[in-house]
Residue frames as a rotation matrix with the C-alpha (Angstrom) as fourth column:
UNK 1
-0.217 0.031 -0.976 2.87
0.688 0.714 -0.131 15.08
0.692 -0.700 -0.176 19.37
UNK 2
-0.947 -0.066 0.315 2.40
-0.115 -0.845 -0.522 18.60
0.301 -0.530 0.793 20.97
UNK 3
-0.165 0.984 0.070 -1.31
-0.644 -0.161 0.748 17.97
0.747 0.078 0.660 20.81
UNK 4
0.350 0.289 -0.891 -1.16
0.194 0.908 0.371 14.70
0.916 -0.302 0.262 22.74
UNK 5
-0.589 -0.663 -0.463 1.10
0.628 -0.015 -0.778 16.14
0.509 -0.749 0.425 25.44
UNK 6
-0.951 0.210 0.227 -1.58
-0.289 -0.862 -0.416 18.72
0.108 -0.461 0.881 26.23
UNK 7
-0.384 0.866 -0.320 -4.74
-0.077 0.315 0.946 16.45
0.920 0.388 -0.054 26.05
UNK 8
-0.378 0.140 -0.915 -4.96
0.887 0.338 -0.315 15.97
0.265 -0.931 -0.252 29.85
UNK 9
-0.796 -0.016 -0.605 -5.16
0.278 -0.897 -0.343 19.72
-0.537 -0.441 0.719 30.32
UNK 10
-0.876 0.450 -0.177 -7.48
-0.367 -0.382 0.848 20.14
0.314 0.807 0.500 27.44
UNK 11
-0.277 0.796 -0.538 -9.99
0.341 0.605 0.720 17.57
0.898 0.016 -0.439 28.66
UNK 12
-0.469 0.173 -0.866 -9.83
0.873 -0.059 -0.485 18.98
-0.135 -0.983 -0.123 32.23
UNK 13
-0.894 0.131 -0.428 -10.92
-0.145 -0.989 -0.001 22.40
-0.424 0.061 0.904 30.61
UNK 14
-0.584 0.610 -0.536 -13.38
-0.807 -0.363 0.466 21.25
0.090 0.705 0.704 28.08
UNK 15
0.246 0.606 0.757 -14.42
-0.636 0.690 -0.346 17.87
-0.732 -0.396 0.555 29.25
UNK 16
-0.724 -0.521 0.451 -14.02
-0.107 0.732 0.673 14.52
-0.681 0.440 -0.586 27.52
UNK 17
0.478 0.804 0.355 -16.12
0.419 0.146 -0.896 15.26
-0.772 0.577 -0.267 24.35
UNK 18
-0.121 -0.440 0.890 -15.58
0.989 0.019 0.144 16.03
-0.080 0.898 0.433 20.89
UNK 19
-0.824 -0.178 -0.539 -15.09
0.228 -0.973 -0.027 19.73
-0.520 -0.145 0.842 20.04
UNK 20
0.112 0.985 0.132 -18.37
0.708 0.014 -0.707 21.41
-0.698 0.173 -0.695 19.12
UNK 21
0.857 0.141 -0.496 -16.84
-0.153 -0.850 -0.505 24.36
-0.493 0.508 -0.706 17.20
UNK 22
0.779 -0.596 0.197 -13.84
0.396 0.222 -0.891 24.89
0.487 0.772 0.409 14.82
UNK 23
-0.011 -0.754 0.657 -12.04
-0.524 -0.555 -0.646 26.57
0.851 -0.352 -0.389 17.52
UNK 24
0.094 0.009 0.996 -11.16
-0.983 0.161 0.091 25.45
-0.160 -0.987 0.024 20.98
UNK 25
0.889 0.038 -0.456 -9.65
-0.225 0.904 -0.363 22.29
0.398 0.426 0.812 19.63
UNK 26
0.789 -0.611 -0.068 -6.65
0.430 0.470 0.771 20.28
-0.439 -0.638 0.633 20.93
UNK 27
0.174 -0.774 0.609 -4.23
0.953 -0.024 -0.303 21.59
0.249 0.632 0.733 18.18
UNK 28
0.099 -0.101 0.990 -4.73
0.134 -0.984 -0.113 25.23
0.986 0.144 -0.084 18.86
UNK 29
0.941 0.245 0.234 -5.23
-0.205 -0.136 0.969 24.74
0.269 -0.960 -0.078 22.65
UNK 30
0.662 -0.730 -0.167 -1.86
0.712 0.543 0.445 23.04
-0.234 -0.414 0.880 22.84
UNK 31
-0.248 -0.772 0.585 -0.14
0.893 -0.416 -0.170 25.92
0.375 0.480 0.793 21.00
UNK 32
-0.627 -0.026 -0.778 -1.71
0.621 -0.620 -0.480 28.54
-0.470 -0.784 0.405 23.48
UNK 33
-0.850 0.397 -0.347 -4.33
-0.501 -0.814 0.294 30.06
-0.166 0.423 0.891 21.11
UNK 34
-0.780 0.519 0.348 -7.44
0.454 0.853 -0.257 27.99
-0.430 -0.042 -0.902 21.66
UNK 35
0.086 0.835 -0.543 -9.72
-0.034 -0.543 -0.839 30.81
-0.996 0.091 -0.018 20.28
UNK 36
-0.347 -0.282 -0.894 -8.16
-0.865 -0.273 0.421 30.24
-0.363 0.920 -0.150 16.80
UNK 37
0.884 0.465 0.056 -9.28
-0.370 0.766 -0.526 27.70
-0.287 0.444 0.849 14.13
UNK 38
0.390 -0.794 0.466 -6.62
0.392 0.601 0.697 25.28
-0.833 -0.090 0.546 13.10
UNK 39
0.276 -0.421 0.864 -6.21
0.955 0.015 -0.297 26.65
0.112 0.907 0.406 9.61
UNK 40
0.916 -0.097 0.390 -6.02
-0.130 -0.990 0.059 30.32
0.380 -0.104 -0.919 10.93
UNK 41
0.679 -0.707 0.196 -3.14
-0.217 0.062 0.974 28.99
-0.701 -0.704 -0.111 13.22
UNK 42
0.300 -0.586 0.753 -1.47
0.720 0.657 0.224 27.35
-0.626 0.475 0.619 10.25
UNK 43
0.656 0.022 0.754 -1.68
0.630 -0.565 -0.532 30.41
0.415 0.825 -0.385 7.99
UNK 44
0.817 -0.364 0.448 0.36
-0.407 -0.914 0.000 32.30
0.410 -0.182 -0.894 10.54
UNK 45
0.373 -0.769 0.519 2.98
-0.538 0.276 0.796 29.71
-0.756 -0.576 -0.311 11.19
UNK 46
0.482 -0.151 -0.863 4.75
-0.862 0.095 -0.498 28.92
0.157 0.984 -0.085 7.79
UNK 47
-0.595 -0.799 -0.081 7.13
-0.765 0.595 -0.246 26.32
0.245 -0.084 -0.966 9.30
UNK 48
-0.544 0.537 0.645 4.22
-0.208 0.659 -0.723 24.36
-0.813 -0.527 -0.247 10.93
UNK 49
0.519 0.747 -0.415 2.18
-0.641 0.020 -0.767 24.73
-0.565 0.664 0.490 7.71
UNK 50
0.052 -0.508 -0.860 5.13
-0.923 0.305 -0.236 23.10
0.382 0.805 -0.453 5.72
UNK 51
-0.887 -0.363 0.284 5.47
-0.453 0.799 -0.394 20.31
-0.084 -0.479 -0.874 8.25
UNK 52
-0.122 0.947 0.296 1.61
-0.381 0.231 -0.895 19.83
-0.916 -0.222 0.333 8.19
UNK 53
0.621 0.442 -0.647 1.44
-0.727 0.015 -0.687 19.57
-0.294 0.897 0.331 4.42
UNK 54
-0.388 -0.798 -0.461 4.51
-0.828 0.522 -0.207 17.28
0.406 0.301 -0.863 4.27
UNK 55
-0.806 0.125 0.578 2.89
-0.348 0.690 -0.634 15.04
-0.479 -0.712 -0.513 6.91
UNK 56
0.221 0.975 0.004 -0.43
-0.495 0.115 -0.861 14.98
-0.840 0.188 0.509 5.01
UNK 57
0.389 -0.134 -0.912 1.38
-0.885 0.220 -0.410 13.91
0.256 0.966 -0.033 1.77
UNK 58
-0.711 -0.703 -0.014 3.12
-0.659 0.673 -0.335 11.12
0.245 -0.229 -0.942 3.59
UNK 59
-0.472 0.623 0.623 -0.06
-0.304 0.549 -0.779 9.91
-0.827 -0.557 -0.069 5.08
UNK 60
0.478 0.693 -0.540 -1.72
-0.748 -0.001 -0.664 9.97
-0.461 0.721 0.517 1.62
UNK 61
-0.033 -0.602 -0.798 1.16
-0.905 0.357 -0.232 7.96
0.424 0.714 -0.557 0.16
UNK 62
-0.859 -0.503 -0.095 1.00
-0.392 0.766 -0.509 5.40
0.328 -0.401 -0.855 2.88
UNK 63
-0.449 0.775 0.445 -2.73
-0.566 0.138 -0.813 4.98
-0.692 -0.616 0.377 3.49
UNK 64
0.021 0.561 0.827 -5.27
0.484 0.718 -0.500 3.03
-0.875 0.411 -0.257 1.56
UNK 65
-0.851 -0.514 0.109 -4.73
0.344 -0.388 0.855 3.90
-0.397 0.765 0.507 -2.01
UNK 66
-0.286 0.809 -0.513 -7.30
-0.523 -0.581 -0.624 6.06
-0.803 0.089 0.589 -3.83
UNK 67
0.097 0.288 -0.953 -7.13
-0.941 0.340 0.007 3.77
0.326 0.895 0.304 -6.78
UNK 68
-0.701 -0.458 -0.547 -7.32
-0.388 0.888 -0.245 0.06
0.598 0.040 -0.801 -6.77
UNK 69
-0.861 0.505 0.056 -10.21
0.199 0.437 -0.877 -0.10
-0.468 -0.744 -0.477 -4.30
UNK 70
0.115 0.928 -0.353 -12.78
-0.153 -0.335 -0.930 1.59
-0.981 0.161 0.103 -6.49
UNK 71
-0.385 -0.144 0.911 -13.50
0.828 0.382 0.411 0.68
-0.407 0.913 -0.028 -10.05
UNK 72
-0.120 0.256 -0.959 -13.57
-0.192 -0.954 -0.230 3.99
-0.974 0.157 0.164 -11.92
UNK 73
-0.898 -0.215 0.385 -13.90
0.310 0.314 0.898 2.24
-0.314 0.925 -0.215 -15.39
UNK 74
0.037 0.973 0.228 -17.53
0.985 0.003 -0.172 3.29
-0.168 0.231 -0.958 -15.44
UNK 75
0.393 -0.055 -0.918 -16.36
0.175 -0.975 0.134 6.92
-0.903 -0.213 -0.374 -14.98
UNK 76
-0.636 -0.678 -0.367 -14.12
-0.203 -0.312 0.928 6.71
-0.744 0.665 0.061 -17.99
UNK 77
-0.593 0.531 0.606 -17.01
0.803 0.443 0.398 5.33
-0.057 0.722 -0.689 -20.00
UNK 78
0.474 0.844 -0.250 -19.38
0.835 -0.521 -0.176 8.09
-0.279 -0.126 -0.952 -18.77
UNK 79
-0.003 -0.506 -0.863 -16.53
0.027 -0.862 0.506 10.84
-1.000 -0.022 0.016 -19.49
UNK 80
-0.912 -0.253 0.322 -16.65
0.313 0.077 0.947 9.79
-0.265 0.964 0.009 -23.15
UNK 81
-0.197 0.910 0.365 -20.39
0.965 0.114 0.237 10.12
0.174 0.399 -0.900 -23.34
UNK 82
0.875 0.472 -0.108 -20.44
0.484 -0.847 0.218 13.60
0.012 -0.243 -0.970 -21.62
UNK 83
0.168 -0.944 0.283 -17.16
0.861 0.000 -0.509 15.32
0.481 0.329 0.813 -22.83
UNK 84
0.047 -0.081 0.996 -17.90
-0.072 -0.994 -0.077 18.78
0.996 -0.069 -0.052 -21.24
UNK 85
0.817 0.522 0.245 -18.32
-0.239 -0.080 0.968 17.60
0.525 -0.849 0.059 -17.66
UNK 86
-0.144 -0.837 0.527 -15.93
-0.954 -0.025 -0.300 17.41
0.265 -0.546 -0.795 -14.80
UNK 87
0.205 0.126 -0.971 -15.22
-0.155 0.983 0.095 13.72
0.966 0.131 0.221 -14.02
UNK 88
0.234 -0.196 -0.952 -13.72
0.827 0.555 0.088 14.12
0.512 -0.808 0.292 -10.43
UNK 89
0.402 -0.057 0.914 -13.70
-0.355 -0.930 0.098 16.61
0.844 -0.363 -0.394 -7.62
UNK 90
-0.011 -0.545 -0.838 -11.07
0.723 0.575 -0.383 15.94
0.691 -0.610 0.388 -4.96
UNK 91
0.647 0.398 0.650 -12.18
-0.112 -0.794 0.597 17.97
0.754 -0.459 -0.469 -1.90
UNK 92
0.724 -0.510 0.464 -9.29
-0.600 -0.134 0.788 18.64
-0.340 -0.849 -0.404 0.50
UNK 93
0.987 -0.159 0.014 -6.99
0.138 0.806 -0.576 16.90
0.080 0.570 0.818 -1.95
UNK 94
0.465 -0.866 -0.185 -3.81
0.213 -0.093 0.973 18.27
-0.860 -0.491 0.141 -0.66
UNK 95
-0.241 -0.687 -0.685 -1.17
-0.548 -0.486 0.681 18.10
-0.801 0.539 -0.259 -3.48
UNK 96
0.254 0.527 -0.811 -3.26
-0.967 0.133 -0.216 16.05
-0.006 0.839 0.544 -5.75
UNK 97
-0.715 -0.601 0.358 -1.96
-0.608 0.787 0.107 12.55
-0.346 -0.141 -0.928 -4.72
UNK 98
-0.147 0.742 0.654 -5.39
0.062 0.667 -0.743 10.85
-0.987 -0.069 -0.144 -5.13
UNK 99
0.697 0.445 -0.562 -5.93
-0.459 -0.325 -0.827 12.45
-0.551 0.834 -0.022 -8.57
UNK 100
-0.131 -0.882 -0.453 -2.47
-0.991 0.107 0.079 11.22
-0.021 0.459 -0.888 -9.65
UNK 101
-0.758 -0.146 0.636 -3.08
-0.298 0.944 -0.139 7.62
-0.580 -0.295 -0.759 -8.40
UNK 102
0.235 0.934 0.269 -6.60
0.072 0.259 -0.963 7.51
-0.969 0.246 -0.007 -10.13
UNK 103
0.639 -0.055 -0.768 -5.13
-0.708 -0.433 -0.558 8.83
-0.302 0.899 -0.316 -13.39
UNK 104
-0.441 -0.892 -0.094 -2.40
-0.870 0.399 0.291 6.33
-0.222 0.210 -0.952 -13.35
UNK 105
-0.651 0.360 0.669 -4.84
0.095 0.912 -0.398 3.55
-0.754 -0.196 -0.628 -13.21
UNK 106
0.316 0.838 0.445 -7.33
0.771 0.046 -0.635 5.22
-0.553 0.543 -0.632 -15.58
UNK 107
-0.634 -0.714 -0.297 -5.25
0.357 -0.611 0.706 7.24
-0.686 0.342 0.642 -18.01
UNK 108
-0.568 0.489 0.662 -8.27
0.696 -0.144 0.703 7.72
0.439 0.860 -0.259 -20.30
UNK 109
0.560 0.647 -0.518 -9.75
0.816 -0.537 0.211 10.00
-0.142 -0.541 -0.829 -17.64
UNK 110
0.159 -0.526 0.835 -8.50
0.575 -0.638 -0.511 13.44
0.802 0.562 0.201 -18.96
UNK 111
-0.343 -0.463 -0.817 -6.65
0.935 -0.084 -0.345 15.38
0.091 -0.882 0.462 -16.25
UNK 112
-0.931 0.047 0.361 -8.17
0.017 -0.985 0.174 18.66
0.364 0.168 0.916 -17.38
UNK 113
-0.070 0.997 0.016 -11.51
-0.287 -0.036 0.957 17.36
0.955 0.062 0.289 -16.17
UNK 114
0.094 -0.013 -0.995 -10.31
0.904 0.420 0.080 16.76
0.417 -0.907 0.051 -12.56
UNK 115
0.386 0.070 0.920 -10.65
-0.188 -0.970 0.153 19.43
0.903 -0.232 -0.361 -9.94
UNK 116
-0.257 -0.538 -0.803 -8.38
0.790 0.361 -0.495 19.69
0.556 -0.761 0.333 -7.05
UNK 117
0.496 0.481 0.723 -9.97
-0.068 -0.809 0.585 21.71
0.866 -0.339 -0.369 -4.13
UNK 118
0.081 -0.365 -0.928 -8.15
0.980 0.198 0.008 22.66
0.181 -0.910 0.373 -0.96
UNK 119
0.687 0.084 -0.722 -7.31
0.428 -0.850 0.308 25.87
-0.587 -0.520 -0.620 1.00
UNK 120
0.948 -0.314 -0.057 -5.46
-0.259 -0.653 -0.712 28.60
0.187 0.689 -0.700 -0.89
UNK 121
0.253 -0.931 0.263 -2.18
-0.906 -0.133 0.401 27.82
-0.339 -0.340 -0.877 0.98
UNK 122
-0.001 -0.265 0.964 -2.30
-0.047 0.963 0.265 24.17
-0.999 -0.045 -0.014 0.09
UNK 123
0.841 0.280 0.463 -3.21
0.446 0.123 -0.886 24.87
-0.305 0.952 -0.021 -3.62
UNK 124
0.782 -0.616 -0.096 -0.33
-0.616 -0.738 -0.277 27.33
0.100 0.276 -0.956 -3.71
UNK 125
0.032 -0.786 0.617 1.99
-0.673 0.440 0.595 24.66
-0.739 -0.434 -0.515 -2.30
UNK 126
0.219 0.082 0.972 0.89
0.451 0.875 -0.175 22.08
-0.866 0.476 0.154 -4.86
UNK 127
0.997 0.062 0.053 1.43
0.076 -0.463 -0.883 24.60
-0.030 0.884 -0.466 -7.66
UNK 128
0.472 -0.876 0.101 4.91
-0.876 -0.455 0.159 25.37
-0.093 -0.163 -0.982 -6.33
UNK 129
0.212 -0.382 0.900 5.66
-0.148 0.897 0.415 21.64
-0.966 -0.221 0.133 -6.30
UNK 130
-0.043 -0.156 -0.987 5.22
-0.906 -0.409 0.104 21.75
-0.420 0.899 -0.124 -10.05
UNK 131
-0.415 -0.131 0.900 4.31
0.077 0.981 0.178 18.17
-0.907 0.143 -0.397 -10.64
UNK 132
-0.903 -0.083 -0.421 4.10
-0.371 -0.342 0.863 18.04
-0.216 0.936 0.278 -14.47
UNK 133
-0.709 0.705 0.018 0.94
0.608 0.598 0.522 15.76
0.358 0.380 -0.853 -14.52
UNK 134
-0.162 0.737 -0.657 -0.99
0.890 -0.178 -0.419 18.27
-0.426 -0.653 -0.627 -12.36
UNK 135
-0.948 -0.215 -0.237 -0.48
0.092 -0.892 0.442 21.15
-0.306 0.397 0.865 -14.79
UNK 136
-0.751 0.659 0.043 -3.79
-0.062 -0.135 0.989 20.40
0.658 0.740 0.142 -16.55
UNK 137
-0.368 0.583 -0.724 -5.76
0.882 0.466 -0.074 19.70
0.294 -0.666 -0.686 -13.33
UNK 138
0.141 0.474 0.869 -8.20
0.057 -0.881 0.470 22.51
0.988 -0.017 -0.151 -12.30
UNK 139
-0.512 -0.400 -0.760 -7.14
0.769 0.180 -0.613 23.76
0.382 -0.899 0.216 -9.10
UNK 140
0.100 0.752 0.651 -9.73
0.025 -0.656 0.754 25.68
0.995 -0.060 -0.085 -6.96
UNK 141
-0.918 -0.394 0.038 -8.97
0.048 -0.207 -0.977 27.32
0.393 -0.895 0.209 -3.59
UNK 142
0.134 0.967 0.216 -11.89
-0.170 -0.192 0.967 26.84
0.976 -0.166 0.139 -1.39
UNK 143
-0.702 -0.162 0.693 -12.91
-0.704 0.018 -0.710 26.67
0.102 -0.987 -0.127 2.21
UNK 144
-0.610 0.387 -0.692 -14.38
0.006 0.875 0.485 23.13
0.793 0.292 -0.535 2.65
UNK 145
-0.757 0.470 -0.453 -16.22
0.555 0.097 -0.826 24.33
-0.344 -0.877 -0.335 5.70
UNK 146
-0.428 0.648 -0.630 -18.44
-0.506 -0.749 -0.427 26.26
-0.749 0.136 0.649 3.33
UNK 147
0.562 0.800 0.208 -20.71
-0.276 0.419 -0.865 25.31
-0.780 0.429 0.456 0.51
UNK 148
-0.115 -0.586 0.802 -19.34
0.596 0.605 0.528 23.17
-0.794 0.539 0.280 -2.27
UNK 149
-0.089 0.089 -0.992 -18.60
-0.443 -0.896 -0.040 25.51
-0.892 0.436 0.119 -5.21
UNK 150
-0.874 -0.217 -0.435 -18.48
-0.486 0.403 0.776 22.84
0.007 0.889 -0.458 -7.88
UNK 151
-0.302 0.875 0.379 -22.17
-0.280 0.299 -0.912 22.18
-0.911 -0.382 0.155 -8.40
UNK 152
0.612 0.784 0.105 -23.95
-0.164 0.256 -0.953 20.31
-0.774 0.566 0.285 -11.09
UNK 153
0.415 -0.467 -0.781 -20.83
-0.907 -0.148 -0.394 19.71
0.069 0.872 -0.485 -13.13
UNK 154
-0.517 -0.811 0.272 -19.47
-0.834 0.549 0.052 16.54
-0.192 -0.200 -0.961 -11.82
UNK 155
0.136 0.453 -0.881 -20.21
-0.445 0.823 0.354 12.93
0.885 0.344 0.314 -12.74
UNK 156
0.520 -0.010 -0.854 -18.67
0.564 0.755 0.334 11.94
0.642 -0.655 0.399 -9.51
UNK 157
0.216 -0.445 0.869 -17.66
-0.589 -0.769 -0.248 13.65
0.779 -0.458 -0.428 -6.42
UNK 158
0.526 -0.124 -0.841 -15.65
0.540 0.813 0.218 11.41
0.657 -0.568 0.495 -4.05
């Protein structure tokens, strides 16, 4: 809610438009450091980082499910035909909730061929949670504001 309480002041300073950069955004403005990027701020405030990742997990659990909407049966068939390829890359995947939901619906998709990509702090938190099904999932710390590191290997990147 901190961001919302400072929106009037934020818009007075920057105008009523979408931020043009990754800094000077409502979240960092409201916390008195508008020159910082959001994830830079998170990296320096462990308590806020924990609240943020917990909130993202709750949103993931309560939003439209990653499975049930899309038919991944074709992907299961394709995975058998091309056994060496990655089957799914979850960019910004948090603690792997979408991967677990898809695997639950399509258990024939081998977890070792899923890639969970997120920022280092988030990957570390997912590993620390120690969900047993995520053990085999490839975990890759990335900056999703940069070029995608998993190239030419996936059958599907959603």
